C-alpha positions, 0 to 999 in steps of 0.5 A: 493554504490547506490545500498546499498542506496536503500537497506539501505537508506540515513544512509547506516545502517539497522536502523529499526524504532520502531513498536508500538502496535495498537488497532481496534480503531486506524483503525477507527480513521485512516480511519476517518482522511482519510476521512477528508483529502479526503474531504479537496479537494475531486476534486483534489484528484478524478483527481488523481485516475480517472484513476482506473475507466477508466482503469477498463472500458477499461479492461471490453472493452478489455475482452469483445473483446478479450474473457479474461473474466476468467481474470476479477475476477483476475484483480479485486483482483489486485487492492488491490495488486498494491493499496499500490503503487498507493496511494503514491501521497496520502500519500504525500498529508496527509503528507503535510496536517499533517505538515500544508503545501500546499496541492495543487494536483500538490504536489502529484507528488512531491514524484518523487523528493524524496530522496528515489525514488529508494527505492520506485521504488524497493518496487513498482517492488516487488508489480508488480511482485506479481500482475503478478504472481497472474494473471499467477496463476489465469490463470494457474489454470482456464486452468487446470480446463477448457481449454485455450479457454475461454468463448466468453461472461460473462454470459457463464463464470458465468454459467461455473463457478457456475454450474460445480464441476470444476467451484466451485474448481476454486472458493475455490482454486482460492480465497485461492491462492489470499488470499495467495498473498493478505496476502504477499502484506499486509505484505510487504507494509502495511507501507512500502511506507509511511515510505519511503516517511517519511524517506529515510531508504531504500527498505529492511528496509521499507519491514522488518518494514511492516512485523514487524508491522503485526507480532506485530499487527496481529489482527488489521492488519488482519481487516485492510486488510479485510477492504481494500478488502471489500472497493475495492470490493464495489468500483469495483461494478459500473464499477469500478467508485467507486474506484475514492473515495475508493482509495483516502480514504484508501490511505489517511487512510494508511498515518495515520495508519503508524503514529500510527504503527511507532514511530516518527523519533526523538523518535527512535534516542538515546539521551544522558542526562547530569546530573543535575548540569553538565557543558557541555564539551565546557564550561569545557575546556573554564574554564581550558583555562581561 
């Protein structure tokens, strides 16, 4: 039964939340709310995401020593793929601020105590599988066009890519492949992690709900994906340091986007209305007994 719980959630039934129709204005409002959450306690939130620039710098050093420069651009794109999972602590902070609860940074790790942690882990495995496949596809494409021996310096790689027909093929085909991975990730995770933090609906329902959200709002979701990609690209330019701001802002904004896209839980539950003047059943029974 525990495996089914991961799939279907606490109720062990595939209860799908209601998806709303949104507009571009909802995206800007979500981003504005994300900025407000970030500025609430920016020092705490930067500490939570400082690992991004640290890892980015470490990767740059690693690539300069082991001559794996062709993976630099795919790794940069990979931040967009793993971002939905990496921001789960930020979703929790936004949830608590929305509810008027304490938003100390330690609560970001409260997700580990969530009843849906198994489902969150299952969706996270999907995200990292996509990330691994993307890196593998990028490396395979490079080796197919050039060779298994990469250039020993970044400037040599840039000259190889920008001045040869194979290089332009790599740019065009590689970006098309990356675009496909990005669309898949957007469709499967745009609201999956916030939904699991808010409700224990199960991994399958969370992924399906994300697909339904994209299908119902194709244009706004496409614009949202472009906004996230542009933000990550800009944040990565100065040795990934800007990601310490970009990641938390979009992480918080994603929570608010989730609130706009998904109907609240109480609204999803059917209610029975009593006719005006009718007595409750218990009262009727009590009257008969008397």
